[in-house]
C-alpha positions as CSV (number, residue, x, y, z in Angstrom):
1,M,-0.2,0.0,-0.3
2,A,1.4,3.2,-1.3
3,V,1.2,6.3,1.3
4,T,-1.7,8.2,0.3
5,A,-3.9,11.5,1.7
6,Q,-7.2,12.2,1.2
7,S,-9.6,15.1,2.7
8,I,-12.9,14.3,4.5
9,R,-15.4,16.9,6.1
10,H,-16.7,16.5,9.5
11,G,-19.4,18.3,10.9
12,G,-22.3,18.3,13.3
13,P,-23.7,19.6,16.8
14,H,-20.4,19.0,18.6
15,M,-18.4,20.5,16.1
16,P,-19.7,24.4,14.8
17,G,-19.0,24.8,11.2
18,R,-16.8,22.6,9.3
19,F,-13.3,21.7,9.3
20,A,-11.3,19.2,7.0
21,A,-8.8,16.5,8.2
22,R,-6.1,15.2,6.3
23,L,-6.4,11.3,6.1
24,V,-2.8,9.6,6.0
25,V,-1.4,6.2,5.6
26,S,2.2,6.3,6.8
27,I,3.1,2.5,7.7
28,S,4.2,0.1,5.4
29,S,5.1,-3.5,5.3
30,A,8.3,-2.6,7.0
31,D,6.5,-1.5,10.4
32,V,5.7,-5.0,11.1
33,G,6.5,-5.4,14.7
34,Q,5.6,-1.6,15.7
35,R,2.5,-0.6,17.7
36,V,0.3,1.1,15.0
37,S,-3.2,2.9,14.8
38,L,-5.4,2.3,11.7
39,R,-8.5,4.1,11.0
40,R,-10.9,2.1,8.5
41,R,-13.8,2.8,6.8
42,L,-16.4,0.5,7.4
43,P,-19.3,-0.9,4.9
44,T,-21.7,1.6,6.9
45,G,-19.9,4.2,6.0
46,E,-18.8,4.6,9.6
47,Y,-14.9,4.7,10.7
48,S,-13.6,2.4,13.1
49,D,-9.8,2.8,14.6
50,V,-7.6,-0.1,15.5
51,V,-4.9,0.2,17.9
52,G,-2.0,-2.7,18.6
53,V,0.8,-4.3,16.9
54,L,1.0,-4.9,13.5
55,E,1.8,-8.7,13.2
56,S,1.8,-9.0,9.4
57,W,0.8,-7.1,6.3
58,A,0.9,-10.1,3.6
59,D,-1.6,-10.4,0.6
60,G,-3.6,-7.5,1.0
61,T,-4.4,-8.0,4.9
62,L,-3.0,-6.4,7.7
63,Q,-3.1,-8.3,11.3
64,V,-3.1,-6.1,14.3
65,R,-2.7,-7.8,17.8
66,R,-4.7,-5.4,20.1
67,R,-3.6,-5.3,24.1
68,D,-6.6,-7.6,25.0
69,G,-4.8,-10.3,22.5
70,E,-7.6,-10.0,20.0
71,L,-6.2,-10.5,16.5
72,V,-8.0,-8.1,13.8
73,E,-7.7,-8.6,10.4
74,V,-8.0,-5.2,8.0
75,P,-7.9,-5.5,4.4
76,E,-6.0,-2.8,3.4
77,G,-8.4,-1.6,0.6
78,I,-10.5,0.0,3.8
79,V,-7.7,1.6,5.7
80,V,-8.2,5.4,5.2
81,A,-5.4,6.4,7.8
82,G,-2.6,4.6,9.7
83,K,0.4,5.8,11.7
84,V,3.3,4.1,14.2
85,V,2.6,4.9,17.5
86,P,4.6,4.6,20.7
87,R,4.7,1.7,22.7
88,Q,1.8,1.3,25.5
89,P,3.3,2.7,28.9
90,P,3.5,0.4,31.6
91,P,0.6,0.1,34.0
92,R,0.9,3.0,37.0
93,R,1.7,1.3,40.5
94,R,-1.1,2.3,43.1
95,P,0.5,3.4,46.5
96,R,0.2,1.2,49.0
97,A,-1.5,2.5,52.3
98,D,1.6,2.6,54.2
99,E,3.4,4.7,51.6
100,S,0.7,7.5,51.6
101,G,1.7,10.6,53.1
């Protein structure tokens, strides 16, 4: 999949006026093993995001492993935006009762 860009218009009661957002796919098969964020267009016309580790990109399908372990297969033809994102930070440790001031 080549790097592509397109414009999309959004608006609604929560967003006064209109604004244009540029959707860019800036990942490639070289990013396998990296944590990625993908936006895909569903058959209903709505958008859905998938965030996780890109496990493979072969035969026109991206496989992304979410943090809950679910493997999501995304056809590259429905990907409208994508980028490499930082690794998920480690969970914060809650202070024990005897450690609080």
